[in-house]
N, C-alpha and C positions, 0 to 999 in steps of 0.2 A: 517358702513358697506362699503366695497369697491365694485367697479363694478364687480370684479371677484366673490366675495362672492354672490352678488345679482344674477348674471347670473346662478351660480350653484343652488341656492335656487329656482330660477324660473324654471330651467330645472326639478328639482324634483317636483315642483308644477304641471307642465304640464304633467309629467309622471303620477302623481296621477289622474289628471283630465281625461286624455286619457286612463287610465288603461294600461300603458306601462312601460317597464323597460328602463333603460338607454341604455342597449344593443339593445333593439328593436328600440329605437329612432335612434340609430346609423345605424342600418340596413335599416330602411325605408327612412332615409334622405341621405344615401350614404356617410356619414361622417365615416371615419375609427373609429373602436372601440378604437384604441390607442389615437386618437385625442380627442374623447369624454372623455375618461378616464383621459387624461391629464387635461382637463378642470375641470371635477368634483373633481378630486383629487388635484387640484390647483398646478399642476406641470408646468403649463403655467400661466404667469401673466395675460393674457387677451385673450379672444376668438376673432378671426378675424371676421369682419363683414360678410364676405362671408360664413364663417362657421355657424354663427348664421342664415343667410339666408337659408342655406341648411337644418338646423335643423327645421326651421320654415316651409319650403316647405314640409318636411317629416311629420310634425304635421298638415299640411294644415291650417296654420295660417299665418298672416302677421307679418313682423318685428315689426310693430306698436303694434300689439296685444301682441307680446312677451314682449315688454318693457312697456306695459300698466299694470303696477303692482305697488302697494305701495312700493315694495322693492326698486324701483329706485327713490323714491321721495327725500330721504335725504342721498345721498351718501357722503362719506368722500371726501374731496378735494384731488385729486391725485397729484397735483403739489404743492410743498411747497418750 
């Protein structure tokens, strides 16, 4: 799994945990819906760290909590 795929899966996990939609996360975090849509639809290769921080702020979690998931344990090597 790539980091981009893991970020998308983690966002969906957090949506479920917090009983939110992707659009609602966008609204409460102040990240534009187009940016979140680009991330979840993989139109962007990677989410910026400041975007992840804003999403975490909206979810009232830390960046550490965001990445504290088995999804990030065995990522594919990005540089080859």
